[in-house]
C-alpha positions, 0 to 999 in steps of 0.5 A, a space after each residue: 462500508 469502506 472503498 479504497 482506490 489505488 493509483 500511481 503504479 506503472 513501469 519503472 527501471 531498476 533503481 527508480 522510484 514510484 509513489 502509490 496512493 490510496 484514497 479511502 471513502 465511505 465509513 472512513 471513521 471506522 478505519 484504524 490502520 492502513 497498509 499495503 500488500 503485494 502479490 507477484 505472479 504465482 505467489 501469495 499476497 504478502 505484507 509490505 507496510 502498515 501505518 496505525 491511526 496513531 502514526 506508528 509504522 511497520 515494514 516487511 524486511 524486504 522493503 525496510 529502508 527503501 519504502 515509506 508508508 504515510 497517511 493523511 487523515 485530512 485527505 483520507 489517503 495513505 501513500 507508499 513511497 518506493 525508492 531503489 526499486 528492484 525487479 523483484 518488487 514487480 507485483 500488483 500492489 493492494 491497499 488495505 484498511 483495517 476497521 473497528 466494524 465488520 467486516 474489519 478489513 477492506 481491500 482496493 482493486 490493486 495497481 500494477 508495479 513493474 520494475 525492469 532490469 
């Protein structure tokens, strides 16, 4: 089992920045990639960014150039630095871990990010 705990959400003005953190615990040796997703009211959960165990990253076009994902395996953490935030970035942000054992995927409980215009 893997447990994920997000932190760092909050209220910020348009153009501001936030840094989200995800602390992993449990069977951390089974974790391959870690990522971030978000879900706005009335919308499906959508992919934001992912970082592999080797450090390769990928981003959704909507956040490319504004958000940066990173991971610190020594601290069992992943982070999402969000700059130039827009009101449309308002959502609950979820940490995701993909593992090499069943059930192959875990989710955190989410942290609210609200960007005011």
